[in-house]
C-alpha positions as a Markdown table, in Angstrom:
| # | Residue | x | y | z |
|---|---|---|---|---|
| 1 | Unk | 9.7 | 4.4 | 5.1 |
| 2 | Unk | 6.2 | 3.8 | 3.6 |
| 3 | Unk | 5.5 | 5.7 | 0.4 |
| 4 | Unk | 2.7 | 8.3 | 0.4 |
| 5 | Unk | -0.6 | 6.9 | -0.9 |
| 6 | Unk | -0.6 | 9.1 | -3.9 |
| 7 | Unk | 2.8 | 7.6 | -4.9 |
| 8 | Unk | 1.4 | 4.1 | -4.6 |
| 9 | Unk | -1.8 | 4.7 | -6.6 |
| 10 | Unk | -1.3 | 6.1 | -10.2 |
| 11 | Unk | -4.4 | 5.6 | -12.3 |
| 12 | Unk | -2.5 | 6.8 | -15.4 |
| 13 | Unk | -0.4 | 3.6 | -15.2 |
| 14 | Unk | -3.0 | 1.0 | -14.2 |
| 15 | Unk | -6.6 | 0.9 | -13.0 |
| 16 | Unk | -6.1 | -2.4 | -11.1 |
| 17 | Unk | -4.9 | -2.6 | -7.4 |
| 18 | Unk | -4.5 | -5.4 | -4.9 |
| 19 | Unk | -5.5 | -4.1 | -1.5 |
| 20 | Unk | -4.8 | -5.9 | 1.8 |
| 21 | Unk | -5.8 | -4.8 | 5.3 |
| 22 | Unk | -5.1 | -6.6 | 8.6 |
| 23 | Unk | -6.8 | -6.4 | 11.9 |
| 24 | Unk | -4.6 | -5.0 | 14.6 |
| 25 | Unk | -6.2 | -7.4 | 17.1 |
| 26 | Unk | -5.1 | -10.3 | 14.8 |
| 27 | Unk | -7.4 | -13.3 | 15.1 |
| 28 | Unk | -10.2 | -11.2 | 16.7 |
| 29 | Unk | -11.5 | -10.2 | 13.2 |
| 30 | Unk | -13.4 | -13.4 | 12.6 |
| 31 | Unk | -13.6 | -17.0 | 13.6 |
| 32 | Unk | -14.2 | -18.5 | 17.1 |
| 33 | Unk | -12.2 | -17.0 | 20.0 |
| 34 | Unk | -12.6 | -18.0 | 23.6 |
| 35 | Unk | -16.0 | -19.6 | 22.9 |
| 36 | Unk | -17.3 | -16.5 | 21.0 |
| 37 | Unk | -17.9 | -16.8 | 17.3 |
| 38 | Unk | -17.1 | -13.8 | 15.1 |
| 39 | Unk | -17.5 | -15.6 | 11.7 |
| 40 | Unk | -20.4 | -13.3 | 10.8 |
| 41 | Unk | -18.0 | -10.3 | 10.6 |
| 42 | Unk | -16.7 | -11.7 | 7.3 |
| 43 | Unk | -20.2 | -11.3 | 5.9 |
| 44 | Unk | -20.2 | -7.7 | 7.1 |
| 45 | Unk | -17.2 | -7.0 | 4.9 |
| 46 | Unk | -18.8 | -8.7 | 1.8 |
| 47 | Unk | -22.0 | -6.8 | 2.3 |
| 48 | Unk | -20.2 | -3.5 | 2.6 |
| 49 | Unk | -18.2 | -4.2 | -0.5 |
| 50 | Unk | -21.4 | -4.8 | -2.5 |
| 51 | Unk | -22.8 | -1.4 | -1.3 |
| 52 | Unk | -19.6 | 0.4 | -2.0 |
| 53 | Unk | -19.2 | -1.0 | -5.5 |
| 54 | Unk | -22.8 | 0.3 | -6.2 |
| 55 | Unk | -21.7 | 3.7 | -5.0 |
| 56 | Unk | -18.1 | 4.2 | -6.2 |
| 57 | Unk | -16.8 | 4.0 | -9.8 |
| 58 | Unk | -14.7 | 1.1 | -8.4 |
| 59 | Unk | -15.3 | -2.6 | -9.3 |
| 60 | Unk | -14.2 | -5.5 | -7.2 |
| 61 | Unk | -12.6 | -8.2 | -9.4 |
| 62 | Unk | -11.8 | -10.6 | -6.6 |
| 63 | Unk | -11.9 | -10.8 | -2.8 |
| 64 | Unk | -11.1 | -13.2 | 0.0 |
| 65 | Unk | -12.1 | -12.4 | 3.6 |
| 66 | Unk | -9.8 | -14.3 | 5.9 |
| 67 | Unk | -9.8 | -14.6 | 9.7 |
| 68 | Unk | -7.5 | -11.7 | 10.5 |
| 69 | Unk | -7.2 | -9.8 | 7.2 |
| 70 | Unk | -8.7 | -9.5 | 3.8 |
| 71 | Unk | -7.6 | -9.2 | 0.1 |
| 72 | Unk | -9.5 | -7.2 | -2.5 |
| 73 | Unk | -8.6 | -6.7 | -6.2 |
| 74 | Unk | -10.2 | -3.5 | -7.5 |
| 75 | Unk | -10.5 | -1.8 | -10.8 |
| 76 | Unk | -11.0 | 2.0 | -10.8 |
| 77 | Unk | -13.4 | 2.9 | -13.7 |
| 78 | Unk | -12.5 | 6.5 | -14.6 |
| 79 | Unk | -14.6 | 6.4 | -17.7 |
| 80 | Unk | -17.7 | 5.4 | -15.7 |
| 81 | Unk | -17.2 | 8.3 | -13.3 |
| 82 | Unk | -16.6 | 10.8 | -16.2 |
| 83 | Unk | -20.0 | 9.9 | -17.7 |
| 84 | Unk | -21.9 | 10.7 | -14.5 |
| 85 | Unk | -23.9 | 13.9 | -14.5 |
| 86 | Unk | -24.0 | 16.3 | -11.5 |
| 87 | Unk | -27.3 | 14.6 | -10.5 |
| 88 | Unk | -25.7 | 11.2 | -10.9 |
| 89 | Unk | -22.8 | 12.2 | -8.6 |
| 90 | Unk | -25.2 | 13.4 | -5.9 |
| 91 | Unk | -27.3 | 10.2 | -6.1 |
| 92 | Unk | -24.2 | 8.0 | -5.9 |
| 93 | Unk | -22.9 | 9.9 | -2.9 |
| 94 | Unk | -26.2 | 9.6 | -1.1 |
| 95 | Unk | -26.0 | 5.8 | -1.1 |
| 96 | Unk | -23.8 | 6.1 | 2.0 |
| 97 | Unk | -23.6 | 9.7 | 3.1 |
| 98 | Unk | -26.2 | 12.3 | 3.9 |
| 99 | Unk | -26.7 | 14.9 | 1.2 |
| 100 | Unk | -26.4 | 18.7 | 1.7 |
| 101 | Unk | -29.3 | 21.1 | 1.3 |
| 102 | Unk | -27.8 | 22.3 | -2.0 |
| 103 | Unk | -27.7 | 18.7 | -3.3 |
| 104 | Unk | -31.3 | 18.1 | -2.3 |
| 105 | Unk | -32.4 | 21.3 | -4.0 |
| 106 | Unk | -30.4 | 20.4 | -7.1 |
| 107 | Unk | -31.9 | 16.9 | -7.3 |
| 108 | Unk | -35.4 | 18.4 | -6.9 |
| 109 | Unk | -34.8 | 20.8 | -9.8 |
| 110 | Unk | -34.9 | 23.9 | -7.6 |
| 111 | Unk | -31.4 | 25.1 | -8.3 |
| 112 | Unk | -31.7 | 27.8 | -11.0 |
| 113 | Unk | -29.3 | 30.7 | -10.3 |
| 114 | Unk | -25.9 | 30.7 | -11.9 |
| 115 | Unk | -24.3 | 31.0 | -8.4 |
| 116 | Unk | -26.2 | 27.9 | -7.2 |
| 117 | Unk | -25.4 | 25.9 | -10.3 |
| 118 | Unk | -21.7 | 26.7 | -10.1 |
| 119 | Unk | -21.7 | 25.8 | -6.4 |
| 120 | Unk | -23.3 | 22.4 | -7.2 |
| 121 | Unk | -20.8 | 21.8 | -10.0 |
| 122 | Unk | -17.9 | 22.5 | -7.7 |
| 123 | Unk | -19.4 | 20.1 | -5.1 |
| 124 | Unk | -19.9 | 17.4 | -7.8 |
| 125 | Unk | -16.3 | 17.8 | -9.0 |
| 126 | Unk | -15.1 | 17.1 | -5.5 |
| 127 | Unk | -17.4 | 14.1 | -5.0 |
| 128 | Unk | -16.5 | 12.7 | -8.5 |
| 129 | Unk | -12.8 | 12.6 | -7.4 |
| 130 | Unk | -13.7 | 10.9 | -4.2 |
| 131 | Unk | -15.9 | 8.3 | -6.0 |
| 132 | Unk | -12.8 | 7.2 | -7.9 |
| 133 | Unk | -10.5 | 7.3 | -4.9 |
| 134 | Unk | -9.3 | 4.0 | -3.5 |
| 135 | Unk | -8.4 | 5.7 | -0.2 |
| 136 | Unk | -12.0 | 6.9 | 0.1 |
| 137 | Unk | -13.3 | 3.5 | -0.8 |
| 138 | Unk | -11.2 | 1.8 | 1.9 |
| 139 | Unk | -12.1 | 4.5 | 4.4 |
| 140 | Unk | -15.8 | 3.8 | 3.8 |
| 141 | Unk | -15.3 | 0.1 | 4.1 |
| 142 | Unk | -12.9 | 0.0 | 7.1 |
| 143 | Unk | -14.4 | 2.7 | 9.4 |
| 144 | Unk | -17.8 | 1.1 | 9.1 |
| 145 | Unk | -16.5 | -2.4 | 10.0 |
| 146 | Unk | -14.4 | -1.0 | 12.9 |
| 147 | Unk | -17.3 | 0.8 | 14.4 |
| 148 | Unk | -19.5 | -2.3 | 14.2 |
| 149 | Unk | -16.8 | -4.6 | 15.6 |
| 150 | Unk | -15.9 | -2.2 | 18.5 |
| 151 | Unk | -19.6 | -1.9 | 19.4 |
| 152 | Unk | -19.9 | -5.7 | 19.4 |
| 153 | Unk | -16.8 | -6.0 | 21.5 |
| 154 | Unk | -17.9 | -3.2 | 23.8 |
| 155 | Unk | -14.5 | -1.5 | 23.4 |
| 156 | Unk | -12.9 | 1.5 | 21.7 |
| 157 | Unk | -9.6 | 2.1 | 20.0 |
| 158 | Unk | -8.0 | 1.0 | 16.7 |
| 159 | Unk | -9.4 | -2.1 | 15.0 |
| 160 | Unk | -7.3 | -2.1 | 11.9 |
| 161 | Unk | -3.6 | -1.6 | 11.3 |
| 162 | Unk | -2.6 | 2.0 | 10.5 |
| 163 | Unk | -2.4 | 1.6 | 6.7 |
| 164 | Unk | -3.8 | -0.7 | 4.1 |
| 165 | Unk | -1.3 | -2.2 | 1.6 |
| 166 | Unk | -1.8 | -1.3 | -2.1 |
| 167 | Unk | 0.0 | -3.1 | -4.9 |
| 168 | Unk | -0.4 | -1.8 | -8.5 |
| 169 | Unk | -1.2 | -4.5 | -11.1 |
| 170 | Unk | 0.8 | -3.5 | -14.2 |
| 171 | Unk | 0.0 | -6.1 | -16.8 |
| 172 | Unk | -2.3 | -9.0 | -17.7 |
| 173 | Unk | 0.0 | -11.7 | -16.3 |
| 174 | Unk | 0.2 | -9.9 | -13.0 |
| 175 | Unk | -3.6 | -9.5 | -13.0 |
| 176 | Unk | -4.1 | -13.3 | -13.5 |
| 177 | Unk | -1.5 | -14.2 | -10.9 |
| 178 | Unk | -3.1 | -11.9 | -8.4 |
| 179 | Unk | -6.6 | -13.3 | -8.9 |
| 180 | Unk | -5.3 | -16.8 | -8.5 |
| 181 | Unk | -3.4 | -15.8 | -5.4 |
| 182 | Unk | -6.6 | -14.3 | -3.9 |
| 183 | Unk | -8.8 | -17.1 | -5.0 |
| 184 | Unk | -6.6 | -19.8 | -3.4 |
| 185 | Unk | -5.7 | -17.9 | -0.3 |
| 186 | Unk | -8.2 | -19.8 | 2.0 |
| 187 | Unk | -6.8 | -23.1 | 0.7 |
| 188 | Unk | -3.2 | -22.1 | 1.4 |
| 189 | Unk | -4.3 | -21.0 | 4.8 |
| 190 | Unk | -6.0 | -24.4 | 5.4 |
| 191 | Unk | -9.3 | -22.9 | 6.2 |
| 192 | Unk | -10.9 | -24.4 | 3.1 |
| 193 | Unk | -10.3 | -27.5 | 1.1 |
| 194 | Unk | -11.7 | -26.4 | -2.3 |
| 195 | Unk | -12.5 | -23.1 | -4.0 |
| 196 | Unk | -16.2 | -23.8 | -3.9 |
| 197 | Unk | -16.1 | -24.3 | -0.1 |
| 198 | Unk | -14.1 | -21.1 | 0.5 |
| 199 | Unk | -16.6 | -19.0 | 2.4 |
| 200 | Unk | -16.6 | -15.3 | 1.8 |
| 201 | Unk | -14.6 | -15.4 | -1.4 |
| 202 | Unk | -15.3 | -14.2 | -4.9 |
| 203 | Unk | -14.4 | -17.5 | -6.4 |
| 204 | Unk | -17.0 | -19.4 | -4.4 |
| 205 | Unk | -19.5 | -16.7 | -5.4 |
| 206 | Unk | -18.6 | -17.1 | -9.1 |
| 207 | Unk | -18.8 | -20.9 | -8.9 |
| 208 | Unk | -22.2 | -20.7 | -7.2 |
| 209 | Unk | -23.5 | -18.3 | -9.9 |
| 210 | Unk | -22.2 | -20.6 | -12.7 |
| 211 | Unk | -23.8 | -23.7 | -11.1 |
| 212 | Unk | -27.1 | -21.8 | -10.7 |
| 213 | Unk | -27.0 | -20.7 | -14.3 |
| 214 | Unk | -26.4 | -24.3 | -15.4 |
| 215 | Unk | -29.3 | -25.5 | -13.3 |
| 216 | Unk | -31.6 | -22.9 | -14.9 |
| 217 | Unk | -30.6 | -24.0 | -18.4 |
| 218 | Unk | -31.3 | -27.6 | -17.6 |
């Protein structure tokens, strides 16, 4: 029986988690199927990850977007979230979601009564918790991709499997091994020959940035 999500994710033990999610329609996530090419959907996931790391207090340490599933290694940054003010929280939340009238008034400096201030602080407390929640992070990632893919496929129904897999990374050795596993995943799956040719992966992105920096120095 699967463990409840709150039993799998314990930030008091580790901030690092290896997350995996698989498409319920298997190979229809990306790639070329029956003459239709879905490769661009891998880019959807990378773009969405960039937006969500700007919003959440969650960093992406490594990722590999495969043809029917993806791997993401994340770090939850509790200290970063704790340093955010109420206004910061509202601004972060507004990167993806619509803000309430109270939030708009607070950001405009029009919240002055004790009752309004306390209401804003209660709202900010809830959003602060969500902005450090892996479940909320994955929800914002996967629901967006599922809606876009279903619209493109002109269908409805489940796009992803029911639950994403979460593996806590408990020490430095496990962290290194997980990063290597994610970085080399496309090579093991024979969809790339080298790390730098592994499209839609963090290692290819890191190599490209390193090469660009070297060219600039030259």
